[in-house]
C-alpha positions in Angstrom: 111.9 98.3 77.3 113.3 101.8 77.1 115.8 102.7 79.7 113.6 105.0 81.8 110.7 102.6 81.9 113.1 99.7 82.9 114.7 101.7 85.7 111.3 102.7 87.1 110.1 99.1 87.0 113.3 98.0 88.8 112.9 100.7 91.4 109.3 99.8 92.0 110.3 96.1 92.5 112.9 97.1 95.0 110.5 99.3 97.0 108.0 96.5 97.1 110.6 94.0 98.3 111.6 96.4 101.1 108.0 96.9 102.1 107.4 93.2 102.3 110.5 92.6 104.4 109.6 95.4 106.8 106.1 93.9 107.2 107.4 90.4 107.8 110.0 91.7 110.3 107.1 93.3 112.2 105.2 90.0 112.2 102.7 91.3 109.6 101.5 89.9 106.3 103.8 91.0 103.6 100.9 92.6 101.7 99.4 94.5 104.7 101.0 97.8 103.8 100.1 99.3 100.4 102.1 101.6 98.2 101.0 105.1 97.2 103.4 106.2 94.4 104.0 109.9 94.7 104.4 111.5 91.3 104.6 115.2 92.1 108.2 115.7 90.8 107.8 113.8 87.5 105.9 114.1 84.2 103.4 112.0 82.3 106.0 109.6 80.8 107.4 108.6 84.2 104.0 108.3 85.7 102.8 106.2 82.8 105.9 103.9 83.4 104.7 103.3 86.9 101.3 102.2 85.6 102.9 99.9 83.0 105.0 98.4 85.8 101.9 97.5 87.7 101.5 100.4 90.2 98.1 102.0 89.7 97.7 103.9 93.0 99.2 107.3 92.6 99.5 110.3 94.9 99.8 114.0 94.3 100.4 116.8 96.8 98.9 119.7 94.9 95.3 119.6 93.6 96.2 121.4 90.4 98.9 118.9 89.5 96.5 116.1 90.3 93.8 117.6 88.0 96.3 117.9 85.2 97.5 114.3 85.4 94.1 112.8 86.0 93.0 114.3 82.7 95.8 112.7 80.7 94.6 109.8 78.5 97.8 107.8 79.2 97.0 107.9 82.9 93.3 107.0 82.7 93.7 103.7 84.6 95.3 105.4 87.7 93.6 105.6 91.1 94.5 109.0 92.4 95.1 110.0 96.1 95.5 113.6 97.2 98.2 113.5 99.9 98.8 117.3 100.4 96.9 120.2 101.8 93.4 120.8 100.3 91.8 124.3 100.3 88.1 124.4 100.5 87.8 126.3 97.2 89.5 123.4 95.4 87.3 120.6 96.8 84.6 120.6 94.1 87.0 120.1 91.3 89.1 117.6 93.2 86.5 115.2 94.4 85.5 113.6 91.1 89.2 112.8 90.4 90.2 111.1 93.6 89.6 107.9 95.4 91.0 108.9 98.7 92.0 112.2 100.4 94.7 111.8 103.0 94.9 115.3 104.3 91.6 116.5 105.9 92.9 118.8 108.6 89.8 120.7 109.9 86.2 120.3 110.7 85.4 123.1 108.1 87.1 121.1 105.4 85.3 117.9 106.3 82.0 119.7 106.3 82.7 121.2 102.8 83.7 117.8 101.4 80.5 116.2 102.9 78.3 118.9 101.4 79.8 118.7 97.9 79.8 114.9 98.0 76.1 115.1 98.7 75.5 117.5 95.8 77.5 115.2 93.4 75.8 112.1 94.7 79.2 110.4 95.2 80.4 109.5 98.7 84.2 109.8 99.3 86.7 108.2 101.5 89.0 110.4 103.5 91.7 110.3 106.2 92.2 112.9 109.0 95.6 114.4 109.1 97.2 114.6 112.6 100.3 116.7 113.3 102.3 114.2 115.5 105.6 116.0 115.2 104.3 119.2 116.6 106.1 121.2 113.9 104.4 124.6 113.3 104.9 124.4 109.5 103.0 121.2 109.1 99.3 121.0 108.6 97.1 118.7 110.7 94.9 118.3 113.7 96.2 118.0 117.2 95.2 115.0 119.3 93.0 117.3 121.3 91.3 119.0 118.3 90.7 115.5 116.8 88.4 114.5 119.6 85.4 116.8 118.9 85.7 116.1 115.2 85.4 112.4 115.7 82.4 112.8 117.9 80.6 114.4 114.9 81.4 111.7 112.4 77.8 110.4 112.3 76.7 113.7 110.9 78.8 113.2 107.7 76.7 110.8 105.7 78.4 111.4 102.4 82.0 111.0 103.7 83.7 107.8 105.1 86.5 108.7 107.5 88.6 105.5 107.3 91.7 106.4 109.1 94.5 108.9 110.0 97.6 110.3 108.3 100.7 112.0 109.6 104.2 113.0 108.6 107.3 112.5 110.7 109.5 115.3 112.0 112.2 116.6 109.6 114.9 116.2 112.2 115.7 113.3 114.6 116.1 110.5 112.2 114.5 107.0 112.5 114.1 107.2 116.3 112.0 110.3 116.1 110.0 109.1 113.1 109.2 105.9 115.0 107.9 107.9 117.9 105.7 110.0 115.6 104.3 107.0 113.8 103.7 105.1 117.1 101.9 108.3 118.3 99.5 108.1 115.4 98.8 104.5 116.0 98.1 105.2 119.6 95.9 108.2 118.8 93.9 106.0 116.4 93.5 103.3 119.0 92.4 105.9 121.6 90.2 107.6 119.0 88.0 104.6 118.5 86.5 105.3 122.0 85.4 108.7 120.7 83.9 107.6 117.4 80.3 106.6 116.8 79.6 102.9 116.9 80.8 101.0 113.8 83.7 103.4 113.0 87.0 101.4 112.7 89.6 103.8 111.3 91.6 100.9 109.7 94.0 103.0 107.6 97.2 104.6 108.8 98.9 106.7 106.1 102.5 107.3 107.2 106.0 106.9 105.9 107.8 108.4 102.9 110.8 107.4 100.9 113.3 107.9 103.8 111.2 106.3 106.5 108.6 104.0 105.1 110.1 100.9 106.6 110.0 102.5 110.1 106.3 103.3 109.4 105.5 99.8 108.4 107.0 98.5 111.6 104.8 100.9 113.5 101.6 99.8 111.7 101.3 101.8 108.5 98.8 100.5 106.0 99.6 103.1 103.4 103.1 104.4 102.6 103.7 107.4 100.4 106.9 106.8 98.4 108.1 109.1 95.6 111.8 109.8 95.1 113.0 106.2 95.5 110.8 105.2 92.5 112.6 107.6 90.3 116.2 107.1 91.3 118.4 107.2 88.2 115.6 108.8 86.1 115.7 112.4 87.2 118.2 114.7 88.9 117.8 115.4 92.6 
């Protein structure tokens, strides 16, 4: 196995072991949190190495980069997640290429996704992004703006809202991250009272390379890890 591919396989194994330990320490099944491997800083070779190592669920922050990678023959077996901001004018091209959108942050965007999914005849799973840190530079709904959106979920017949997503604050370390992640879990639990009957919101997408273990302890079902998977492979 070439050096790059071997290093990525070792890094992947290490991240998965850490995820399992974090889940077990929280009294959860070791497989209860799933890895989204974020490939935004690497090329096709490194991304293909992840697939070869057994990680087929990949995430991109920018729609254009997701489009490019999703069209590569070497990456045809990947399941793509969009984890970054999505503008409404990029929805039509993005939808056929993704299995899950993590970052729906407005009623207007949700309406656009629903409309285009209806035209394409292909329903799509999405998460609603919530700004739990309160940082102005971050996208996301507030807990208050989330409520009226949830009340309308029954009107979106072509979209399945299956959970929530957040990012921790840049400052404050693990303690602040834990507070942000706990807030998302609590918002989800409270939000179920606002949802139409049958809505469960089972997914919580939270945690990145520096705080995914904290997120798992607070209930994450999806963690978005990038840089740890490529240590020793690329600079920075």
